[in-house]
Backbone as JSON, one array per atom type, in Angstrom:
{
  "sequence": "MRREENLAYITSNRPVKSLGLLPKNRLYTDEQMHGALIFSDSDSRRQITVSGTGEFSLPPDRIKLVVVITSTKSSVNEAKTSVLRRLKYIEQTFRNYGVKDQDKSFVQSITRRDTMYEVTAELTAIFIDIQRYQLCHNQLVEKLDAPIVRVLDPVFFHSSLRLENLKRQASVQAVRNAKHTAEDIARTVGLHVAKAVHIVEETYQEKEGILSATGRPASFQNLLDAKTITVHVTVNVTFDLKAKDRQHKKDEKKK",
  "N": [[147.63, 26.66, -48.05], [147.18, 23.63, -50.05], [146.37, 23.61, -53.34], [144.54, 21.86, -56.06], [144.2, 23.05, -58.18], [145.68, 25.73, -60.42], [145.94, 28.06, -58.61], [144.87, 31.52, -57.91], [145.34, 33.85, -54.89], [143.3, 36.25, -53.71], [141.92, 38.23, -51.22], [138.6, 38.83, -50.4], [135.56, 39.84, -49.56], [133.1, 40.29, -50.81], [129.84, 40.19, -51.28], [127.47, 38.22, -52.96], [124.85, 37.15, -54.94], [122.45, 35.85, -57.53], [122.25, 34.24, -60.43], [123.47, 34.97, -63.39], [124.07, 36.11, -66.81], [126.15, 38.67, -67.7], [126.32, 41.66, -69.64], [128.84, 43.86, -71.27], [129.87, 47.09, -70.07], [127.72, 47.61, -68.14], [126.34, 48.57, -64.74], [126.05, 46.68, -61.98], [124.42, 45.76, -58.93], [126.17, 44.52, -56.0], [124.24, 42.27, -54.88], [123.47, 41.24, -57.21], [125.47, 40.39, -58.38], [126.18, 37.83, -57.29], [127.0, 34.47, -57.95], [127.16, 35.04, -60.76], [127.72, 35.34, -64.15], [130.71, 36.82, -65.49], [131.66, 39.22, -67.86], [134.89, 40.54, -68.3], [135.75, 44.08, -68.62], [138.24, 45.03, -68.8], [140.15, 43.5, -70.08], [138.38, 41.66, -71.7], [137.81, 39.12, -70.57], [135.97, 36.06, -70.02], [134.62, 35.4, -67.07], [132.96, 33.49, -64.48], [131.59, 33.3, -61.42], [130.9, 31.19, -58.3], [129.38, 29.46, -55.85], [130.59, 26.84, -53.34], [130.24, 24.1, -51.04], [131.66, 22.14, -48.8], [132.14, 19.49, -46.37], [133.1, 17.63, -43.61], [133.51, 15.03, -41.46], [135.23, 13.44, -38.35], [135.92, 11.45, -36.26], [137.59, 11.59, -32.92], [141.43, 11.09, -32.44], [142.79, 10.49, -30.48], [143.02, 9.26, -27.16], [142.89, 9.83, -23.65], [144.29, 8.44, -20.7], [143.89, 8.7, -17.25], [144.78, 8.42, -14.23], [144.56, 8.29, -10.33], [146.16, 8.39, -7.85], [145.77, 8.08, -4.12], [146.68, 8.7, -0.99], [146.47, 8.68, 2.34], [148.32, 8.99, 5.51], [149.69, 8.78, 8.73], [152.11, 9.09, 8.74], [154.29, 10.92, 6.78], [156.39, 9.6, 5.12], [155.19, 7.04, 5.07], [152.83, 7.61, 3.6], [153.97, 8.31, 1.21], [155.25, 6.01, 0.24], [153.19, 4.1, 0.12], [152.26, 5.54, -2.0], [153.94, 5.26, -4.0], [154.61, 2.4, -4.35], [152.19, 1.25, -5.86], [152.56, 3.17, -7.7], [154.5, 2.48, -9.27], [153.39, -0.09, -10.33], [151.44, 0.95, -12.21], [152.76, 2.61, -14.26], [154.51, 0.25, -15.13], [152.39, -1.16, -16.21], [151.62, 0.84, -18.34], [153.71, 0.41, -19.82], [153.45, -2.11, -20.79], [151.49, -2.0, -22.74], [152.51, -0.46, -24.71], [152.9, 2.41, -24.35], [154.65, 5.05, -25.09], [157.47, 6.93, -23.51], [157.04, 9.73, -24.08], [154.44, 10.05, -24.28], [153.74, 10.09, -21.82], [152.81, 11.39, -18.63], [153.25, 12.79, -15.38], [152.28, 14.09, -12.15], [152.77, 14.78, -8.71], [151.58, 15.63, -5.34], [151.87, 17.02, -2.2], [149.85, 17.13, 0.89], [148.83, 18.47, 3.97], [146.63, 17.68, 6.74], [145.72, 18.63, 9.62], [147.11, 16.38, 11.86], [147.86, 14.49, 9.73], [148.92, 13.22, 6.64], [148.52, 13.78, 3.35], [149.27, 12.34, 0.25], [149.04, 12.49, -3.28], [149.07, 11.36, -6.27], [149.03, 11.7, -9.86], [148.44, 10.44, -12.91], [149.31, 10.13, -16.44], [148.06, 9.01, -19.48], [148.75, 8.95, -22.86], [146.9, 7.19, -25.41], [146.52, 5.66, -28.76], [145.56, 3.49, -29.83], [142.35, 2.08, -29.69], [141.4, -0.24, -28.44], [143.53, -1.12, -27.24], [143.6, 0.48, -25.14], [141.59, 0.16, -23.82], [141.82, -2.39, -22.86], [144.09, -1.71, -21.05], [142.81, 0.06, -19.26], [140.96, -1.68, -18.26], [142.63, -3.65, -16.81], [143.74, -2.16, -14.83], [141.71, -1.11, -13.59], [140.5, -3.65, -12.25], [143.05, -4.58, -10.98], [143.91, -2.81, -8.86], [143.04, -1.15, -6.04], [140.3, 0.25, -5.0], [139.13, 2.99, -2.59], [141.72, 4.09, -3.44], [143.17, 3.94, -5.28], [141.85, 5.52, -8.58], [140.54, 5.16, -11.53], [139.87, 7.14, -14.2], [137.26, 8.54, -16.13], [137.62, 8.08, -19.88], [139.42, 10.8, -21.81], [138.66, 12.25, -24.93], [140.3, 13.17, -27.53], [141.69, 15.42, -30.37], [144.4, 14.98, -32.42], [146.77, 17.58, -33.49], [147.74, 17.61, -36.1], [146.11, 15.83, -37.4], [143.18, 17.14, -36.94], [144.03, 19.51, -38.74], [144.31, 18.2, -41.13], [141.51, 17.26, -41.66], [140.32, 19.97, -41.83], [141.61, 20.68, -44.08], [140.19, 19.0, -45.73], [138.03, 19.64, -45.94], [137.65, 21.74, -47.15], [138.96, 21.53, -49.42], [137.03, 19.87, -50.86], [135.04, 21.56, -51.08], [135.77, 23.61, -52.88], [136.26, 21.88, -54.94], [133.51, 20.66, -55.34], [132.65, 23.57, -56.27], [133.67, 23.9, -58.54], [132.47, 22.21, -60.08], [129.68, 22.82, -60.33], [130.36, 25.45, -61.85], [131.12, 23.96, -63.84], [128.74, 22.93, -65.13], [127.45, 25.0, -65.47], [128.67, 26.27, -67.32], [128.72, 24.73, -69.38], [126.0, 24.71, -70.23], [126.2, 26.8, -71.84], [127.66, 27.02, -73.93], [130.36, 26.95, -73.42], [133.99, 26.36, -71.65], [135.13, 25.7, -68.64], [138.3, 27.05, -67.01], [141.18, 27.93, -65.28], [141.05, 28.63, -61.76], [140.7, 31.79, -60.34], [140.33, 33.08, -58.32], [139.27, 32.73, -54.88], [137.44, 32.75, -51.96], [136.97, 32.09, -48.87], [133.82, 32.09, -47.67], [132.29, 30.87, -45.27], [132.92, 29.51, -41.99], [132.39, 26.54, -40.28], [132.58, 24.85, -37.46], [132.06, 22.46, -35.4], [131.3, 20.29, -32.42], [129.92, 16.92, -31.16], [126.98, 16.03, -29.59], [126.64, 15.35, -26.22], [124.77, 13.01, -24.68], [122.19, 13.79, -22.37], [121.26, 11.58, -20.0], [121.16, 10.9, -17.61], [122.47, 9.15, -16.23], [125.94, 7.53, -16.02], [128.08, 8.59, -18.97], [128.39, 6.48, -21.35], [131.37, 4.61, -23.24], [131.29, 4.76, -25.91], [129.35, 7.14, -26.52], [130.89, 9.24, -25.23], [132.89, 8.92, -26.98], [131.44, 10.13, -29.48], [130.67, 12.39, -28.52], [133.15, 13.75, -28.98], [133.28, 13.98, -31.66], [134.5, 15.97, -34.44], [132.88, 17.95, -36.65], [133.2, 19.45, -39.62], [132.32, 22.61, -41.68], [132.17, 24.23, -44.66], [132.24, 26.88, -46.79], [132.68, 28.23, -49.81], [133.59, 30.77, -52.46], [134.16, 30.93, -55.78], [136.04, 32.09, -58.32], [136.04, 31.44, -61.76], [138.01, 31.37, -64.7], [136.81, 31.35, -68.42], [136.41, 29.76, -71.27], [136.22, 29.76, -74.56], [135.06, 26.75, -76.43], [137.35, 25.07, -78.45], [137.53, 23.72, -81.84], [138.19, 21.2, -82.11], [137.51, 20.02, -79.7], [134.7, 20.4, -79.79], [134.07, 18.53, -81.75], [134.92, 16.17, -80.46], [133.09, 16.0, -78.6], [130.73, 15.69, -80.07], [131.19, 13.16, -80.77], [131.03, 11.59, -78.77]],
  "CA": [[146.69, 25.87, -48.42], [147.69, 23.27, -51.17], [145.06, 23.05, -54.25], [145.3, 20.89, -57.03], [144.26, 24.25, -59.43], [146.54, 26.8, -60.25], [145.19, 29.26, -58.26], [145.65, 32.89, -57.27], [144.28, 34.01, -53.68], [142.51, 37.26, -53.12], [141.28, 38.35, -50.32], [137.58, 39.76, -50.75], [134.23, 39.62, -49.06], [132.0, 40.98, -51.75], [128.61, 39.24, -51.16], [127.09, 37.86, -54.36], [123.59, 35.98, -54.98], [121.87, 35.56, -58.4], [122.87, 34.01, -61.88], [122.84, 35.63, -65.07], [124.68, 36.85, -68.0], [126.39, 40.07, -67.97], [126.83, 42.47, -71.02], [130.07, 44.66, -70.81], [129.67, 48.57, -69.44], [126.66, 47.91, -67.43], [126.73, 48.16, -63.56], [124.93, 45.67, -61.15], [124.45, 45.75, -57.46], [126.84, 43.51, -55.48], [123.32, 41.08, -54.63], [122.95, 40.71, -58.69], [126.83, 39.69, -58.82], [126.36, 36.42, -56.85], [127.07, 33.64, -58.97], [127.18, 35.77, -62.06], [129.1, 35.04, -65.32], [130.99, 38.19, -65.71], [132.57, 39.97, -68.59], [135.69, 41.93, -67.62], [135.91, 45.18, -69.51], [139.61, 45.31, -69.23], [140.77, 42.38, -71.51], [137.23, 41.01, -72.08], [138.03, 37.56, -70.12], [134.72, 35.83, -69.39], [134.45, 34.45, -65.62], [132.17, 32.96, -63.43], [131.75, 32.69, -59.85], [130.05, 30.35, -58.09], [129.54, 28.85, -54.36], [130.87, 25.5, -52.97], [130.49, 23.44, -49.8], [132.12, 21.02, -47.98], [131.53, 18.86, -45.17], [133.75, 16.19, -43.38], [133.35, 14.44, -39.85], [136.11, 12.94, -37.83], [135.87, 11.18, -34.66], [139.34, 11.65, -32.04], [142.07, 9.82, -32.69], [143.7, 10.19, -29.05], [142.39, 8.71, -25.71], [143.85, 10.0, -22.64], [143.72, 7.77, -19.67], [144.0, 9.14, -16.35], [144.87, 7.42, -12.85], [144.91, 9.13, -9.58], [146.73, 7.61, -6.38], [145.94, 8.89, -2.85], [147.15, 8.06, 0.58], [146.65, 9.26, 3.96], [148.91, 8.33, 6.51], [150.33, 9.9, 9.73], [153.54, 9.6, 8.37], [154.59, 11.47, 5.2], [157.02, 8.62, 4.29], [154.57, 5.92, 4.58], [152.05, 7.53, 2.54], [154.79, 8.07, -0.03], [155.65, 4.51, -0.03], [151.9, 3.46, -0.47], [151.79, 5.9, -3.65], [154.87, 4.59, -5.12], [154.08, 0.96, -4.84], [150.85, 1.57, -6.85], [152.65, 4.07, -9.15], [155.15, 1.38, -10.42], [152.61, -1.26, -11.24], [150.87, 1.7, -13.24], [154.0, 2.71, -15.23], [154.86, -1.04, -16.01], [151.06, -1.63, -17.3], [151.35, 1.27, -19.4], [154.94, 0.19, -20.88], [153.11, -3.47, -21.32], [150.73, -1.49, -23.6], [153.1, 0.38, -25.67], [152.87, 3.8, -24.2], [155.85, 5.43, -25.27], [157.63, 8.34, -22.51], [156.84, 11.22, -24.49], [152.76, 9.93, -24.23], [153.23, 9.6, -20.19], [153.07, 12.32, -17.58], [153.29, 12.47, -13.86], [152.34, 15.28, -10.96], [152.63, 14.63, -7.38], [151.44, 16.71, -4.49], [151.59, 16.58, -0.46], [149.08, 18.4, 1.83], [148.84, 18.17, 5.53], [145.51, 18.2, 7.47], [146.14, 18.44, 11.02], [148.41, 15.41, 11.64], [147.77, 13.61, 8.71], [149.7, 13.64, 5.67], [147.94, 13.28, 2.4], [149.85, 12.13, -1.07], [148.51, 12.34, -4.33], [149.82, 11.32, -8.04], [148.25, 11.65, -11.03], [149.37, 9.42, -14.13], [148.26, 10.35, -17.71], [148.98, 8.23, -20.7], [147.71, 8.88, -24.44], [146.79, 6.09, -26.56], [146.13, 6.04, -30.29], [144.52, 2.46, -29.95], [141.17, 2.19, -28.64], [141.36, -1.8, -27.94], [144.96, -1.28, -26.08], [143.25, 1.52, -23.84], [140.54, -0.44, -22.79], [142.61, -3.4, -22.21], [144.79, -1.15, -20.14], [142.05, 0.6, -18.36], [140.16, -2.84, -17.62], [143.14, -4.13, -16.12], [144.17, -1.13, -13.96], [140.56, -1.37, -12.56], [140.75, -4.85, -11.57], [144.09, -5.39, -10.2], [144.12, -1.87, -8.23], [142.18, -1.13, -4.9], [139.57, 1.41, -4.68], [139.0, 4.54, -3.06], [143.13, 4.74, -3.04], [143.46, 4.17, -6.94], [140.83, 5.91, -9.23], [140.78, 5.37, -13.0], [138.76, 8.48, -14.37], [136.75, 8.22, -17.62], [138.23, 8.51, -20.79], [139.23, 11.93, -22.43], [139.11, 12.07, -26.02], [140.62, 14.45, -28.45], [142.29, 15.28, -32.02], [145.78, 15.65, -32.51], [146.77, 18.79, -34.31], [147.56, 17.22, -37.34], [144.52, 15.19, -37.71], [142.6, 18.42, -37.03], [144.29, 20.12, -39.58], [144.03, 17.69, -42.67], [140.03, 17.46, -41.83], [140.02, 21.18, -42.12], [142.29, 20.87, -45.63], [139.59, 17.96, -46.68], [136.56, 20.07, -46.19], [138.08, 23.36, -47.94], [139.3, 21.14, -51.18], [135.86, 19.33, -51.4], [134.16, 22.69, -51.1], [136.65, 24.08, -54.11], [135.68, 20.73, -56.25], [131.92, 21.16, -55.66], [132.11, 24.69, -56.76], [134.15, 23.51, -60.06], [131.56, 20.95, -60.65], [128.77, 23.46, -60.57], [130.8, 26.07, -62.68], [131.27, 23.03, -65.32], [127.65, 22.33, -65.46], [126.63, 26.13, -66.13], [129.21, 27.01, -68.85], [128.14, 23.71, -70.75], [124.86, 25.0, -71.04], [126.37, 28.0, -72.68], [128.93, 26.61, -74.95], [131.91, 27.31, -72.9], [134.19, 25.36, -70.65], [135.85, 26.05, -67.49], [139.59, 26.98, -66.98], [141.82, 27.85, -64.22], [140.43, 29.27, -60.88], [141.53, 32.84, -60.12], [139.87, 33.89, -57.12], [138.73, 31.86, -53.7], [136.91, 33.35, -50.91], [136.22, 31.43, -47.91], [132.68, 32.73, -46.98], [132.0, 30.7, -43.96], [133.62, 28.14, -41.59], [131.9, 26.15, -39.04], [133.21, 23.68, -36.76], [131.16, 22.0, -34.04], [131.42, 18.98, -31.73], [128.99, 16.1, -31.32], [126.44, 16.43, -27.98], [126.61, 14.36, -25.39], [123.63, 12.57, -24.35], [121.8, 13.89, -20.74], [120.21, 10.67, -19.47], [121.22, 11.0, -15.8], [123.49, 7.99, -16.25], [127.24, 7.93, -16.73], [127.91, 8.34, -20.01], [129.1, 5.18, -22.0], [132.23, 4.86, -24.16], [130.53, 5.38, -27.35], [128.92, 8.39, -26.22], [131.88, 10.15, -25.03], [133.48, 9.22, -28.43], [130.71, 10.5, -30.36], [130.25, 13.82, -28.07], [133.8, 14.37, -29.46], [133.52, 13.67, -33.07], [134.41, 17.13, -35.14], [132.26, 17.98, -38.3], [133.87, 20.72, -40.16], [131.7, 22.81, -42.84], [133.25, 25.45, -45.22], [131.56, 27.51, -47.95], [133.57, 29.22, -50.44], [133.0, 31.34, -53.55], [135.48, 30.6, -56.46], [135.95, 32.56, -59.43], [137.06, 30.74, -62.52], [137.95, 31.86, -66.21], [135.92, 30.75, -69.02], [137.01, 30.12, -72.43], [135.23, 29.42, -76.0], [134.93, 25.49, -76.7], [137.81, 24.9, -79.69], [136.8, 23.17, -82.54], [138.53, 19.63, -81.8], [136.77, 19.53, -78.05], [133.39, 20.28, -79.86], [133.92, 17.11, -82.31], [135.27, 15.23, -79.25], [131.65, 15.85, -77.83], [129.73, 15.09, -81.01], [131.35, 11.78, -81.23], [130.23, 10.85, -77.53]],
  "C": [[146.7, 24.88, -49.66], [146.23, 22.91, -51.91], [145.7, 22.68, -55.37], [144.86, 21.69, -58.49], [145.47, 25.17, -59.35], [145.64, 27.93, -59.74], [145.8, 30.52, -57.46], [144.54, 33.59, -56.39], [144.19, 35.41, -53.85], [141.56, 37.28, -52.39], [140.06, 39.42, -50.42], [136.51, 38.95, -50.18], [132.84, 39.83, -49.41], [130.55, 39.93, -51.78], [127.92, 39.36, -52.69], [126.06, 36.85, -54.13], [123.0, 35.23, -56.26], [122.68, 35.2, -59.73], [122.55, 34.5, -62.81], [123.99, 35.99, -65.69], [124.83, 38.03, -68.02], [127.24, 40.82, -68.83], [128.12, 43.13, -70.48], [129.01, 46.08, -70.42], [128.19, 48.79, -68.93], [127.01, 47.67, -65.8], [125.8, 47.37, -62.87], [125.65, 45.88, -59.44], [125.36, 44.39, -56.95], [125.75, 42.06, -55.46], [123.36, 40.64, -56.09], [124.31, 39.91, -58.76], [126.72, 38.24, -58.37], [126.29, 35.1, -57.66], [127.12, 33.88, -60.35], [128.33, 35.38, -63.01], [129.42, 36.58, -65.67], [132.18, 38.29, -66.76], [133.73, 41.2, -68.37], [136.04, 42.99, -68.84], [137.43, 45.35, -69.85], [140.47, 44.55, -70.17], [139.92, 41.45, -71.74], [137.54, 39.2, -71.86], [136.75, 37.36, -69.63], [135.01, 34.86, -67.97], [133.28, 34.29, -65.15], [132.31, 32.79, -62.14], [130.69, 32.36, -59.39], [130.58, 29.84, -56.7], [129.93, 27.06, -54.28], [130.58, 25.13, -51.78], [131.4, 22.15, -49.8], [132.07, 20.8, -46.59], [132.46, 17.71, -44.71], [133.59, 16.04, -41.75], [134.39, 13.64, -39.3], [136.2, 12.63, -36.24], [137.67, 11.28, -34.16], [139.81, 10.53, -32.23], [143.0, 9.61, -31.39], [142.5, 10.21, -27.81], [143.51, 9.27, -24.8], [143.45, 9.31, -21.54], [144.42, 8.32, -18.39], [143.97, 8.27, -14.87], [145.35, 8.27, -11.64], [144.98, 8.28, -8.44], [146.61, 8.45, -5.29], [146.04, 8.17, -1.86], [147.4, 8.92, 1.68], [146.9, 8.61, 4.8], [149.26, 9.71, 7.48], [151.58, 10.03, 9.6], [153.88, 9.81, 7.01], [155.14, 10.39, 4.41], [156.32, 7.55, 4.09], [153.27, 6.08, 3.56], [152.67, 7.65, 1.14], [155.03, 6.63, -0.71], [154.32, 3.8, -0.7], [152.03, 3.79, -2.12], [152.76, 5.29, -4.58], [154.77, 3.14, -5.26], [153.29, 0.8, -5.99], [151.68, 2.17, -8.23], [153.7, 3.1, -10.21], [154.56, 0.61, -11.08], [151.98, -0.23, -12.22], [151.52, 1.75, -14.39], [154.14, 1.32, -15.93], [153.59, -1.43, -16.79], [151.12, -0.72, -18.29], [152.76, 0.93, -20.37], [154.28, -1.09, -21.48], [152.16, -3.01, -22.51], [151.33, -0.26, -24.64], [152.98, 1.99, -25.46], [154.39, 4.13, -24.25], [156.1, 6.94, -24.09], [157.19, 9.51, -22.61], [155.05, 11.15, -24.5], [152.63, 9.94, -23.04], [153.41, 11.54, -19.63], [152.59, 12.46, -16.13], [153.46, 13.58, -12.85], [152.08, 14.46, -9.79], [152.66, 15.58, -6.27], [151.36, 16.15, -3.18], [150.75, 17.76, 0.25], [148.99, 17.86, 3.21], [147.39, 18.41, 6.34], [145.73, 17.41, 8.79], [147.41, 17.34, 11.25], [148.6, 14.43, 11.02], [148.26, 14.03, 7.64], [148.66, 13.03, 4.16], [148.83, 13.49, 0.9], [149.03, 11.77, -1.9], [149.1, 12.86, -5.82], [148.82, 11.01, -8.89], [149.21, 11.25, -12.13], [148.5, 9.94, -15.12], [148.9, 9.7, -18.92], [147.87, 8.39, -22.03], [148.05, 7.72, -24.89], [146.05, 6.71, -27.83], [145.16, 4.61, -30.63], [143.43, 2.41, -29.3], [141.07, 0.69, -27.93], [142.44, -1.59, -27.05], [144.23, -0.32, -25.13], [142.42, 0.79, -23.07], [141.2, -1.68, -22.09], [143.5, -3.12, -20.93], [143.86, -0.68, -18.98], [141.3, -0.57, -17.23], [141.23, -3.49, -16.19], [143.7, -3.29, -14.58], [142.53, -1.34, -12.89], [140.19, -2.52, -11.92], [141.51, -5.25, -10.71], [144.1, -4.3, -8.91], [142.98, -1.66, -7.2], [141.98, 0.48, -4.82], [139.2, 1.75, -3.11], [140.7, 4.72, -3.55], [143.38, 5.03, -4.65], [142.04, 4.77, -7.67], [141.25, 6.13, -10.74], [139.87, 6.1, -13.8], [138.4, 8.09, -15.82], [137.79, 8.91, -18.78], [138.22, 10.04, -21.28], [139.8, 11.68, -23.71], [139.44, 13.27, -26.74], [141.47, 14.37, -29.94], [143.68, 15.7, -31.74], [145.76, 16.65, -33.49], [146.88, 18.31, -35.67], [146.5, 16.62, -38.19], [143.53, 16.41, -37.9], [142.71, 19.26, -38.47], [143.97, 19.41, -40.92], [142.4, 17.6, -42.55], [139.71, 19.06, -42.45], [140.23, 21.49, -43.51], [141.15, 19.88, -46.43], [138.09, 19.03, -47.11], [136.74, 21.31, -47.52], [138.14, 22.71, -49.54], [137.94, 20.54, -51.72], [135.05, 20.47, -51.73], [134.48, 23.58, -52.66], [135.88, 23.39, -55.25], [134.44, 20.74, -56.44], [131.76, 22.4, -56.53], [132.7, 24.39, -58.24], [133.02, 22.5, -60.69], [130.23, 21.69, -60.92], [129.19, 24.75, -61.72], [130.51, 25.43, -64.11], [129.83, 23.14, -66.11], [126.71, 23.97, -65.88], [126.96, 26.49, -67.35], [128.8, 25.94, -69.69], [126.99, 24.3, -71.31], [125.0, 26.29, -71.86], [127.43, 27.98, -73.56], [130.23, 26.85, -74.63], [132.42, 26.56, -71.92], [134.92, 26.13, -69.6], [137.31, 25.95, -67.27], [140.13, 26.91, -65.55], [140.77, 28.51, -62.81], [141.26, 30.45, -60.57], [141.38, 33.65, -59.03], [138.96, 32.92, -56.13], [138.75, 32.91, -52.86], [136.63, 32.61, -49.87], [135.2, 32.27, -47.28], [132.3, 32.16, -45.56], [132.91, 29.52, -43.45], [132.84, 27.72, -40.28], [132.77, 25.27, -38.54], [132.63, 23.24, -35.39], [131.55, 20.29, -33.69], [129.88, 17.94, -31.89], [128.1, 16.63, -29.84], [126.31, 15.21, -27.05], [125.26, 14.07, -24.66], [123.46, 12.81, -22.67], [120.94, 12.7, -20.64], [120.19, 10.11, -18.06], [122.16, 9.93, -15.65], [124.68, 8.01, -16.42], [127.11, 7.46, -18.31], [128.85, 7.21, -20.66], [130.2, 5.81, -22.95], [132.07, 5.58, -25.38], [129.68, 6.62, -27.31], [129.74, 9.38, -25.97], [132.76, 9.92, -26.19], [132.55, 10.07, -29.3], [130.38, 12.22, -29.98], [131.71, 14.52, -28.8], [134.43, 14.44, -30.88], [133.28, 15.46, -33.7], [133.61, 16.84, -36.16], [132.78, 19.6, -38.63], [132.95, 20.99, -41.47], [132.23, 23.96, -43.21], [132.35, 25.48, -46.62], [132.39, 28.47, -48.4], [132.83, 29.71, -51.7], [134.39, 31.37, -54.33], [135.14, 31.2, -58.0], [136.64, 31.97, -60.75], [136.98, 31.57, -64.04], [137.31, 30.89, -66.69], [136.3, 30.91, -70.32], [136.09, 29.18, -73.44], [135.74, 27.93, -76.16], [136.02, 25.43, -78.21], [136.94, 23.75, -80.27], [136.83, 21.4, -82.23], [137.59, 19.27, -80.6], [135.3, 19.77, -78.56], [133.12, 18.95, -80.59], [133.94, 16.12, -81.27], [133.73, 14.72, -78.75], [130.81, 15.22, -78.63], [129.81, 13.62, -81.0], [130.76, 10.93, -80.14], [128.94, 10.79, -77.68]]
}
């Protein structure tokens, strides 16, 4: 994960709780070490460990349109012809609305029921533009005959790249918030925050919205909201602390 500070990653799940100044050569429990200002015995480095949280929400950026064609005839060739005629129209409609070949898929199956043949074809198209999706959906519903052709409800989802960016944003925000907290605390004791040397992701939560149960078909907006993902990240970050130099103190007095 890219960071804006010079970070050294150390894996540790040490639980920590309260804030305090810790003198050298004294032992403290893990609980007392949470958010504590730490003085290292090895090289007298002063450090502070604080927690920070980050949260971002993101609606889905992909919409899947699924169309199912079903034809039942006494002749398998007649059933295939019936499906093929509608299939060509649907594929042309997809092209008219800018769907690329790599964003389309097609499967077909044939089943026999006594003397009848049932041919079923399922076409799927992926859209990144909601308006184009809606126009394409409405045209297919208007022009094609039901129940031979069924246009299913939209399927919303996130692209893997967009979801990874969401996780990164939440993590970076958590580290920034931790740094702001560290700076506020350091300022009260006449120190300033240097680089981060230790980052631990304490919690990571990812949740979707909730689809309203009204007993009626879900609206387009309800389906969209139900697939909106919220990522919440909590981190513990340890920063080096340094004494303010004289020039830095003079600059602060001028302010």
